[in-house]
N, C-alpha and C positions, 0 to 999 in steps of 0.2 A: 337381509339381500348376501352377505358372506357365508350363511344355513347355505342357500340354498347353490349356490356355487361349490360348497365343499360334497353334498347332497350328490350335484351332478357330478363330481370329478370323483368320486367312490363310483358310482354308477359306470361312469366309463370304463372306468378303470376294472372293475365286474364284468364288465362286458367284450372289453377287449381280454380279457383272460382267458375265459371261455370260449371266445372262437381262436384264440391260439392252442385250447386246449383238443378241442374238435380238429383244429386243423391237422394237431398231429397223429391224430387216430380215425383216420379216414374209412375204417373198415368197420361198417356195423354189421354185426348176424342181426337178420330180422328172420332167421328159417324159424322160429319160437312164434313171433309174430304170425307169421303166415298159415303156422299149423294151427293158433287159436284160431284164426278169424275163419276156417273149414268149421272148426265142432259152431262155435258162434253161428255160421250160418246154417247150419244143419239144426241147431236149434231152434234159429229164428224162423224155419222152414215146418218144423214141427208145430210151432205155437199159431203160427199163422195159419194151418191146417185143421190144425181143431178149433182155432174162429172160425173160420169158415164152415165148419160142419153145424157146427150150434148154431151158427147164424142161419144156415141152410135149415137143419131141424126144425128151425122153430119158425121160419117161413111157409115149411110141408104144413107143420100142424096148424097154425093158424087159417091154412086155406081147407083147411076141410072140416 
């Protein structure tokens, strides 16, 4: 029981200190994440286009 209270206290202190650190630096730069999102979107669209193309080719070939 005593060990559980120690673990909870350590967790509360860690959470409190991380909240204080994040509150001190509230300006987070997300420009690199946004730029990476555009690249990921482009790659995802290309992969989807290839997948649809292969499925369409197989569908047309099966109909002949």
